[in-house]
C-alpha positions in Angstrom: 0.0 0.0 0.0 1.1 3.5 -0.8 -0.9 5.2 2.0 -2.9 4.4 5.1 -4.8 6.2 7.8 -4.9 5.4 11.5 -8.3 7.0 12.3 -8.0 6.4 16.1 -4.9 8.6 16.3 -5.6 10.8 13.3 -2.4 9.9 11.6 -1.7 9.5 7.9 1.1 7.2 6.7 2.6 7.4 3.2 5.5 5.6 1.5 6.2 8.7 -0.7 4.9 12.3 -0.5 3.9 11.9 -4.2 1.1 9.5 -2.9 -0.6 12.5 -1.1 -2.1 13.8 -4.3 -2.8 10.4 -6.0 -6.3 9.1 -6.2 -5.0 5.5 -5.7 -3.0 6.6 -2.7 -4.5 8.9 0.0 -7.7 9.3 -2.0 -8.5 5.6 -1.7 -7.6 5.6 2.0 -10.0 8.4 2.7 -12.7 6.9 0.5 -12.6 3.7 2.6 -14.0 5.7 5.5 -17.2 6.3 3.6 -20.1 3.7 3.2 -20.9 4.5 -0.4 -19.7 6.5 -3.5 -16.1 5.7 -2.6 -14.9 6.1 -6.2 -16.4 9.6 -6.3 -14.8 10.5 -2.9 -11.3 9.3 -4.2 -11.8 11.3 -7.4 -12.9 14.4 -5.4 -9.7 14.1 -3.3 -7.5 14.1 -6.4 -9.4 17.0 -7.9 -9.1 19.0 -4.7 -5.3 18.3 -4.7 -5.0 19.4 -8.3 -6.9 22.7 -7.7 -4.7 23.3 -4.6 -1.5 22.7 -6.6 -2.8 25.1 -9.4 -3.4 27.8 -6.9 0.0 27.4 -5.3 1.6 27.5 -8.8 -0.3 30.6 -9.7 0.9 32.3 -6.5 4.5 31.2 -7.3 4.2 32.6 -10.8 2.8 35.9 -9.4 5.6 36.1 -6.9 8.1 35.4 -9.6 6.7 38.2 -11.8 6.8 40.5 -8.8 10.4 39.6 -8.2 11.4 40.2 -11.9 9.7 43.6 -11.7 11.5 44.5 -8.5 14.8 43.3 -10.0 14.3 45.4 -13.1 13.3 48.5 -11.1 16.4 48.0 -8.8 18.7 47.7 -11.9 17.2 50.9 -13.4 17.6 52.7 -10.1 21.2 51.6 -9.9 21.9 52.8 -13.5 20.2 56.1 -12.7 22.5 56.5 -9.6 25.6 55.8 -11.7 24.6 58.2 -14.4 23.9 61.0 -11.9 27.2 60.3 -10.1 29.0 60.6 -13.4 27.2 63.9 -14.1 28.1 65.2 -10.7 31.8 64.3 -11.2 31.8 66.1 -14.6 30.2 69.2 -13.1 32.8 69.3 -10.2 35.7 68.9 -12.6 34.3 71.6 -14.9 33.8 74.0 -12.0 37.4 73.4 -10.8 38.8 73.9 -14.3 36.9 77.2 -14.7 38.2 78.4 -11.3 41.8 77.6 -12.2 41.4 79.3 -15.6 40.0 82.5 -14.0 42.9 82.6 -11.5 45.4 82.2 -14.2 43.8 84.9 -16.3 43.8 87.4 -13.4 47.5 86.8 -12.6 48.9 87.0 -16.2 47.3 89.7 -18.3 49.5 90.9 -21.2 48.7 93.5 -23.8 49.5 92.5 -27.3 50.0 95.2 -29.9 49.7 94.0 -33.5 51.8 95.9 -36.1 50.0 97.7 -38.9 49.9 95.8 -42.1 50.5 97.9 -45.2 47.9 97.7 -47.9 48.7 95.6 -50.9 49.0 96.8 -54.5 45.9 97.9 -56.3 44.1 95.2 -58.2 45.0 94.8 -61.8 42.5 96.0 -64.3 41.4 94.3 -67.5 39.3 91.3 -68.5 39.2 88.5 -66.0 39.0 84.8 -66.7 35.8 83.1 -65.9 35.9 81.5 -62.5 36.5 77.8 -62.4 33.9 75.5 -60.9 34.5 75.2 -57.2 35.9 71.9 -56.1 34.0 69.9 -53.5 35.5 70.6 -50.1 37.4 67.6 -48.6 35.6 65.7 -45.9 37.3 66.3 -42.6 36.7 65.6 -39.0 35.4 68.1 -36.5 37.9 70.1 -34.4 37.3 69.2 -30.7 38.7 72.5 -29.7 36.0 74.4 -31.5 33.1 72.3 -30.1 30.8 73.8 -27.5 28.5 71.8 -25.2 24.9 72.5 -25.8 24.1 71.5 -22.2 27.2 71.0 -20.0 25.3 68.7 -17.7 24.0 66.5 -20.4 20.6 64.7 -20.3 19.7 61.3 -19.0 17.5 59.3 -21.4 15.0 57.0 -19.7 15.0 53.3 -20.6 12.6 52.2 -23.3 9.9 50.1 -21.7 9.8 47.4 -24.3 10.9 46.5 -27.8 7.3 47.1 -28.9 7.9 50.9 -28.4 10.5 50.9 -31.1 9.3 52.6 -34.2 8.8 50.5 -37.3 9.9 51.9 -40.7 8.5 51.1 -44.0 11.2 50.3 -46.6 11.8 53.1 -49.1 10.8 52.2 -52.7 8.3 49.6 -51.5 5.7 48.6 -54.1 2.4 46.9 -53.6 3.3 44.0 -55.7 3.6 40.4 -54.5 7.4 40.5 -54.2 7.7 43.7 -52.3 10.7 44.7 -54.3 11.0 48.0 -56.3 10.6 47.8 -60.1 13.5 48.8 -62.4 13.4 52.4 -63.7 13.8 53.2 -67.3 17.4 53.8 -68.5 20.7 52.7 -67.0 21.6 53.2 -63.3 25.4 53.5 -63.2 27.0 54.1 -59.8 28.5 57.6 -59.4 30.8 59.1 -56.8 28.7 61.8 -55.2 30.9 62.6 -52.2 34.6 63.5 -52.1 37.0 61.0 -50.5 37.6 61.6 -46.8 40.8 63.2 -45.7 41.3 61.3 -42.5 41.9 57.8 -41.3 40.0 55.5 -39.0 42.7 56.0 -36.3 42.3 59.8 -36.5 38.5 59.4 -36.2 39.0 57.3 -33.0 41.4 59.9 -31.6 38.9 62.8 -32.2 36.2 60.7 -30.6 38.3 60.2 -27.5 39.0 64.0 -27.4 35.3 64.7 -27.7 34.5 62.4 -24.8 37.2 64.1 -22.7 35.6 67.4 -23.5 32.1 66.2 -22.6 33.4 64.7 -19.3 35.7 67.6 -18.5 38.5 65.1 -18.3 42.2 65.5 -19.2 44.7 62.9 -20.5 45.6 61.8 -17.0 42.0 61.3 -15.8 40.9 59.4 -18.9 43.8 57.4 -20.2 44.0 56.3 -23.8 44.6 52.5 -23.9 43.7 51.8 -27.6 47.1 50.4 -28.4 46.8 47.7 -25.7 45.3 44.8 -27.7 42.9 42.4 -26.1 42.0 44.7 -23.2 38.4 45.0 -24.2 38.2 48.7 -23.7 39.6 51.9 -25.2 40.2 53.9 -22.1 40.1 53.8 -18.3 39.6 56.6 -15.9 41.2 57.4 -12.5 38.5 55.4 -10.7 39.4 52.2 -12.8 36.2 52.4 -14.8 36.4 51.1 -18.4 35.2 53.0 -21.5 34.6 51.3 -24.9 34.3 53.9 -27.6 32.4 53.4 -30.9 33.0 56.3 -33.3 30.8 57.3 -36.2 31.2 60.0 -38.7 27.5 60.8 -39.2 24.3 59.9 -37.4 24.1 57.7 -34.3 23.4 54.0 -35.1 21.1 51.8 -33.0 23.3 48.7 -33.4 27.0 48.3 -32.7 29.5 45.4 -32.8 31.5 44.3 -29.8 34.6 42.1 -30.2 34.8 39.0 -28.0 37.3 40.8 -25.7 35.0 43.9 -25.4 32.0 41.6 -24.6 34.1 39.7 -22.0 35.1 43.0 -20.4 31.5 44.1 -20.2 30.6 40.8 -18.6 33.3 40.8 -16.0 33.5 44.5 -15.1 30.5 46.1 -13.4 32.1 49.5 -14.0 32.0 49.3 -17.8 30.6 52.1 -20.0 29.7 51.7 -23.7 30.3 55.2 -25.3 28.8 55.9 -28.7 30.2 59.1 -30.4 28.5 60.2 -33.6 28.5 63.2 -35.9 32.3 63.3 -36.0 32.6 64.5 -39.7 32.4 68.2 -40.1 29.0 69.3 -41.3 27.4 65.8 -40.8 25.2 67.1 -37.9 25.3 67.6 -34.2 28.1 65.8 -32.3 26.7 63.4 -29.7 28.2 61.4 -26.9 26.0 58.7 -25.4 27.3 56.9 -22.3 25.6 53.6 -21.5 26.2 51.9 -18.1 25.8 48.1 -17.8 25.1 47.8 -21.6 24.6 44.0 -21.6 21.8 44.3 -19.1 20.0 46.8 -21.3 20.8 46.0 -24.9 19.7 43.0 -27.0 22.7 40.8 -27.8 23.0 38.7 -31.0 26.2 36.5 -30.9 28.1 35.9 -34.0 31.9 36.0 -34.7 31.5 39.3 -32.9 28.6 40.3 -30.6 25.9 42.6 -32.0 24.1 44.7 -29.4 20.9 46.5 -30.5 18.8 49.2 -28.8 21.4 52.0 -28.4 19.0 54.9 -28.8 16.6 53.5 -26.3 19.1 52.6 -23.6 19.2 54.2 -20.1 22.1 56.6 -20.7 23.6 60.0 -20.4 23.9 62.0 -23.6 26.0 65.1 -24.3 25.3 67.2 -27.4 28.0 69.4 -28.9 28.0 71.9 -31.7 30.7 73.6 -33.7 31.5 77.3 -33.1 31.0 79.2 -36.3 
């Protein structure tokens, strides 16, 4: 027997706790106490145990959902704290730098007299040649020294509640046909070079990105050290508080997806003080320069592993953003 009841002492005996909910176990033992309808009594016991188990499972699921919500809120609160601490550090350094600059200006004021420049010879008269067509200006990077912070304190972007909030875009050139592909236009379509070649290298672009980050964070070379030449580190820079910064530099608009190398992904996993920094608009005239600082990126962004790791959701991440514009 799997179960038995000693009614005189009110004691239930089972070989295995699994017999408690079985109709053939405790259900049959209870049914033996009744004169008739024993089968219905045993089945009623099994049904009651099943309902009780469902209720307990529902409570457990509800508690699990509450715990997930509390963990998510706690993580968002922690990221908010880190972003505000980062902003306070930047404001303190910027205030200290301004005070030092004001003291230096008061102690060393020197008048500079520029010599007069004689006028050049009068322009030659006569017919002039027609002006040549202006050449397209070369593509160049922004000058970090001429950038001005729109808001020195930056702004904190709240986390996007869900992936469903992300806007969906309809592909350009979409037709209502069955294939969904655009139809060929009349005539040839030969690729043409519409933009001049860029006059800078990828290494120079990364250097300008790091200088822009230093300007946004009011940091110097000693506070934010350049470690790009150290291969396999998994980060481009580290600050005086041993926090790691991985920079992703883009010449034009900010992307929503970036690639992490295996070393960068591993650094983000192992280090709790890891910032993913996305710097965009680095080419002169491409648009506003933006510095987005994302704490705990792997807890916020969607990861798609490949030979590298693709993380998506940059623009909807809980982050601090600094906007800069060029002085004209």
